[in-house]
C-alpha positions in Angstrom: 0.0 0.0 0.0 1.0 3.6 -0.6 -1.1 5.5 1.9 -1.5 9.3 1.7 -0.2 10.7 5.0 -0.1 14.4 4.2 -1.2 16.9 1.6 0.6 20.3 1.2 -0.4 23.3 -0.8 1.5 26.4 -1.7 0.2 29.5 -3.4 2.7 30.9 -5.8 2.5 34.4 -7.4 4.8 36.4 -9.6 4.3 39.9 -11.1 4.6 40.4 -14.8 6.2 43.5 -16.3 3.3 44.3 -18.6 -0.3 43.3 -18.1 -1.6 40.5 -20.2 -5.0 41.6 -21.5 -8.1 39.5 -22.3 -11.5 40.7 -23.4 -12.8 40.4 -19.9 -9.8 41.6 -17.8 -6.1 41.6 -17.5 -3.4 39.4 -15.7 -1.0 41.5 -13.7 0.3 38.5 -11.8 1.0 34.8 -12.7 -0.5 32.7 -10.0 -0.9 28.9 -9.2 -1.6 26.5 -6.4 0.9 23.8 -6.2 -0.2 20.6 -4.3 2.1 18.0 -2.9 0.8 14.6 -1.9 3.0 12.6 0.5 2.7 8.9 1.0 4.0 6.5 3.7 6.5 4.9 1.3 8.4 8.2 1.2 7.2 9.4 -2.2 5.9 12.9 -3.2 3.7 13.7 -6.2 3.0 17.2 -7.4 0.0 18.8 -9.2 -1.3 22.3 -10.1 -4.6 24.0 -9.8 -5.4 26.8 -12.4 -5.6 30.1 -10.7 -5.7 33.0 -13.2 -9.0 34.5 -12.4 -10.4 36.2 -10.4 -7.6 38.0 -8.5 -8.9 36.6 -5.2 -9.1 33.0 -6.4 -6.3 31.9 -4.2 -8.3 32.4 -1.0 -11.1 30.3 -2.4 -8.8 27.5 -3.7 -7.0 27.2 -0.4 -10.3 26.8 1.5 -11.7 24.3 -1.1 -8.5 22.1 -0.9 -8.1 22.3 2.9 -11.8 22.0 3.9 -13.2 19.9 1.0 -10.5 17.9 -0.9 -7.7 17.1 1.5 -10.0 15.5 4.2 -11.3 13.1 1.6 -7.8 12.3 0.3 -5.9 11.7 3.5 -5.5 8.0 4.5 -6.4 6.7 1.0 -4.3 4.3 -1.0 -2.6 6.6 -3.6 -2.5 3.8 -6.1 -6.3 3.8 -6.5 -6.4 7.0 -8.6 -9.6 6.3 -10.5 -11.4 5.5 -7.2 -10.1 8.6 -5.5 -11.1 10.8 -8.5 -14.6 9.3 -8.5 -14.9 9.9 -4.7 -13.8 13.5 -5.0 -16.2 14.2 -7.9 -19.1 12.4 -6.3 -18.7 14.2 -3.0 -17.8 17.7 -4.1 -19.5 18.2 -7.5 -23.0 18.6 -5.9 -21.6 21.3 -3.6 -20.2 23.1 -6.7 -23.6 22.9 -8.3 -25.3 24.4 -5.3 -22.6 27.0 -4.9 -23.0 27.9 -8.6 -19.3 27.4 -9.1 -18.5 23.9 -10.4 -15.3 25.2 -11.9 -13.4 25.9 -8.6 -14.3 22.4 -7.3 -12.9 20.7 -10.4 -9.9 23.0 -10.5 -9.0 21.9 -6.9 -9.6 18.2 -7.8 -7.3 18.6 -10.9 -4.3 19.4 -8.7 -4.7 16.2 -6.6 -5.4 14.0 -9.5 -2.3 15.3 -11.3 -0.2 14.7 -8.1 -1.5 11.1 -7.8 -0.5 10.4 -11.4 2.9 11.9 -10.8 3.2 9.6 -7.8 2.3 6.6 -9.9 4.9 7.4 -12.5 7.6 8.0 -9.8 6.6 4.7 -8.1 6.9 2.8 -11.3 10.0 4.7 -12.5 8.3 5.7 -15.7 6.6 8.7 -17.3 2.8 8.9 -16.8 2.4 8.5 -20.6 3.7 4.9 -20.4 1.2 4.0 -17.7 -1.8 4.4 -20.2 -0.7 1.6 -22.6 2.2 3.3 -24.2 3.1 6.6 -25.9 1.7 7.5 -29.4 4.3 10.1 -30.2 7.6 11.8 -29.0 7.0 15.3 -30.3 4.0 17.4 -31.2 3.2 20.7 -32.9 2.7 23.8 -30.8 1.0 27.1 -31.4 2.1 30.4 -29.9 -0.5 31.9 -27.6 -1.6 34.7 -27.2 -0.9 37.9 -29.1 -2.5 41.3 -28.5 -4.2 43.6 -28.1 -1.1 45.8 -28.0 2.3 45.4 -29.5 1.1 42.8 -32.0 3.8 43.4 -34.7 6.6 43.0 -32.1 5.0 39.9 -30.6 4.4 38.3 -34.0 8.0 39.0 -35.1 9.3 37.3 -31.9 7.1 34.3 -32.7 8.6 34.0 -36.2 12.1 34.5 -34.8 11.4 31.6 -32.4 10.4 29.3 -35.2 6.6 29.2 -34.5 4.5 28.1 -37.4 1.1 28.7 -35.8 0.0 31.7 -33.7 -3.2 32.6 -31.8 -4.4 36.2 -31.3 -6.8 37.6 -28.7 -9.9 39.3 -29.9 -13.0 40.8 -28.3 -11.7 44.4 -27.8 -14.1 46.1 -30.3 -14.4 45.8 -34.0 -11.7 48.4 -35.0 -9.2 46.9 -32.5 -9.9 43.4 -33.6 -9.4 44.3 -37.2 -6.1 46.0 -36.3 -4.9 43.0 -34.4 -5.7 40.6 -37.2 -4.2 42.8 -39.9 -1.0 43.4 -37.9 -0.6 39.8 -37.1 -1.2 38.6 -40.7 1.1 41.3 -42.1 4.1 40.2 -40.0 3.4 36.4 -40.0 2.7 36.2 -43.7 0.5 33.8 -45.5 2.4 30.6 -44.5 1.8 30.9 -40.7 -1.4 29.4 -39.5 -3.5 32.0 -37.6 -6.1 31.2 -34.8 -8.2 33.5 -32.7 -9.7 33.5 -29.2 -12.6 35.9 -28.3 -12.8 34.7 -24.6 -16.6 34.7 -24.8 -16.7 38.4 -25.6 -19.5 38.4 -28.3 -23.2 37.8 -28.5 -24.4 35.8 -31.5 -25.0 38.9 -33.7 -21.4 40.1 -32.9 -19.9 36.8 -33.8 -21.8 36.5 -37.1 -20.8 40.0 -38.1 -17.1 39.2 -37.3 -17.1 36.1 -39.6 -16.2 38.0 -42.8 -13.3 39.6 -41.0 -12.0 36.3 -39.8 -12.3 34.8 -43.3 -10.5 37.8 -44.7 -7.4 37.1 -42.6 -7.6 33.4 -43.0 -8.3 32.5 -39.4 -8.3 28.7 -39.2 -10.4 28.3 -36.1 -12.1 30.5 -33.5 -12.1 29.8 -29.8 -14.9 30.6 -27.3 -16.7 33.3 -29.4 -20.0 33.5 -27.5 -20.8 34.9 -24.1 -22.0 32.0 -21.9 -20.7 29.3 -24.4 -24.2 28.0 -25.0 -24.1 25.1 -27.3 -27.3 25.9 -29.2 -26.0 29.4 -30.0 -22.6 28.0 -31.1 -24.5 25.6 -33.4 -26.5 28.6 -34.8 -23.2 30.5 -35.3 -21.7 27.5 -37.1 -24.8 27.0 -39.3 -24.8 30.6 -40.4 -21.1 31.2 -40.9 -19.4 27.7 -41.2 -16.7 28.9 -38.9 -14.6 26.1 -37.3 -15.2 26.5 -33.5 -13.1 25.4 -30.6 -14.1 25.3 -26.9 -13.7 23.3 -23.7 -11.6 25.2 -21.1 -14.7 26.2 -19.2 -16.7 23.0 -19.6 -17.0 20.8 -16.5 -18.2 17.2 -16.5 -18.2 14.4 -19.0 -21.9 14.8 -19.8 -21.5 18.3 -21.1 -18.3 17.4 -22.9 -20.2 14.6 -24.6 -22.8 17.0 -25.8 -20.1 19.3 -27.3 -18.2 16.4 -28.8 -21.3 15.1 -30.5 -22.2 18.5 -32.0 -21.2 19.2 -35.7 -20.6 22.8 -34.7 -17.6 22.0 -32.5 -14.4 21.1 -34.4 -11.9 21.1 -31.5 -12.2 20.3 -27.8 -10.0 22.2 -25.4 -10.0 20.7 -21.9 -7.6 22.2 -19.5 -5.8 19.6 -17.4 -5.5 21.9 -14.4 -9.2 22.9 -14.5 -11.4 20.1 -15.8 -10.5 17.4 -13.3 -6.9 16.4 -13.9 -5.3 13.7 -16.0 -8.0 11.1 -15.3 -10.7 13.4 -16.7 -8.6 14.7 -19.6 -7.9 11.2 -20.8 -11.6 10.3 -20.8 -12.4 13.5 -22.7 -9.8 12.5 -25.3 -11.5 9.1 -25.6 -14.8 11.0 -26.2 -13.1 13.1 -28.9 -11.9 10.0 -30.6 -15.3 8.4 -30.6 -16.7 11.5 -32.3 -13.7 12.1 -34.6 -12.8 15.4 -33.0 -9.4 16.9 -32.4 -8.2 18.0 -29.0 -6.0 21.1 -28.5 -5.8 21.3 -24.7 -6.1 24.7 -23.1 -2.9 25.6 -21.4 -2.3 29.0 -19.7 -0.9 28.1 -16.3 2.4 27.1 -14.7 5.1 24.5 -14.8 3.2 21.5 -13.6 0.1 22.0 -15.8 2.6 22.4 -18.7 4.3 19.1 -17.9 1.0 17.2 -17.4 -0.3 18.5 -20.7 2.8 17.2 -22.5 2.2 13.8 -20.9 -1.4 13.9 -22.2 -0.1 14.7 -25.6 2.3 11.8 -25.5 -0.4 9.2 -24.6 -3.6 10.5 -26.4 -3.9 10.2 -30.1 -6.6 12.9 -30.5 -4.3 15.6 -29.2 -3.3 17.4 -32.3 -1.2 20.2 -30.8 -0.2 22.1 -27.7 -0.9 25.7 -26.7 2.4 27.4 -25.9 2.1 30.6 -23.9 4.6 33.1 -25.3 3.8 35.9 -22.8 5.9 36.5 -19.7 5.4 33.6 -17.3 7.8 33.3 -14.4 5.8 30.3 -13.0 6.6 28.0 -16.0 10.1 27.7 -17.3 11.9 29.1 -14.2 10.3 26.4 -12.0 11.8 23.6 -14.2 15.3 22.4 -14.6 16.0 22.1 -18.3 12.3 22.1 -19.2 11.3 21.5 -22.8 11.0 24.4 -25.2 9.6 24.5 -28.7 11.9 24.5 -31.8 10.7 24.8 -35.3 7.0 24.6 -34.3 7.4 21.4 -32.4 8.1 20.4 -28.8 9.7 17.2 -27.5 7.6 15.3 -25.0 9.6 14.5 -21.8 10.1 10.9 -20.7 11.4 11.1 -17.1 9.4 9.4 -14.3 6.1 11.0 -13.3 5.3 14.3 -15.0 8.5 13.9 -16.9 10.2 17.0 -15.6 12.4 18.1 -12.7 11.1 21.0 -10.6 13.5 23.6 -9.0 12.7 23.6 -5.3 14.5 26.9 -4.8 12.5 28.6 -7.5 9.3 27.3 -6.0 10.2 28.7 -2.6 11.1 32.0 -4.1 7.6 32.5 -5.5 5.7 31.0 -2.6 3.3 33.4 -0.8 1.4 30.8 1.4 2.4 27.3 2.5 0.1 25.0 4.5 -0.1 21.3 5.1 -2.7 18.7 6.5 -1.5 15.4 7.9 -3.2 12.2 9.0 -4.0 12.3 12.7 
């Protein structure tokens, strides 16, 4: 047995030199909750909970983990990952529904599930991707994310200089600003670079329909989360009236809803976030759904080092994953937390093969960014 004897969480935060704007707000800090699961056989597994919004999310996540997740986890056999995942979802999802906030519950569960899979890989001295029946690839395409709304020519030029062959811009800042962003990006990137766009649910249906000619003019290959509320029937109406290729998934919680989106002809690409949706266990099942409906998966990835590593493991084991989102904006909580972490080259990234999450974290760097550190142990 490998019994969980303690669970530790740390809130990490790092300022960025220039704000990272989205249609609904801006990031002034990079933040994450790092969870460590300790077992009685002396092993430690690590996971990450997404924490970008709102600015006070850390307080909620600490409470959810300490009061809701950790008490259910302590004392359990860490090898029984599927059983633990089911227990956490069964016990806590109803609270999320009543609270009106299913996302924070699943984001907390994600960190623990990730840590348990990291433990499994470390225990078996192999990367997580080998534990699911073998790897399907050793490298995968990446797309640079996310440019705009300011300094687009400079950002696009840096992407080209770094060898990126696909780039995503942020939209939803008003028609004139959106047109400028697309024009500046396409002008620098040229016709050979694939261009994607993300509106972060900024538009209503009429706005999105009116934006379709502009997106076609600049040869945008797919559009992410165009509609406020992400309502499937409205997305289907948008697709019917414009034939745009649509992508969504970072704000979908639960397999039932993912199945509905996977089954819809309007949705071309599913985008689960491994640090939001429920961890590796849930993400693998979503990839199986995608395969059943012949849909591609491009995981949402806009977090820190451990979410990055876990997403690369998912890419190594799940055939439907067609590419990886690579955040090119300032992110002190990704590369600086890893020792010799993978970086893209020529539009591709190598998928690490070390035990567990496949990467080596830098304990000193983690300590340098830690704002809060707390631990629960078995009595």
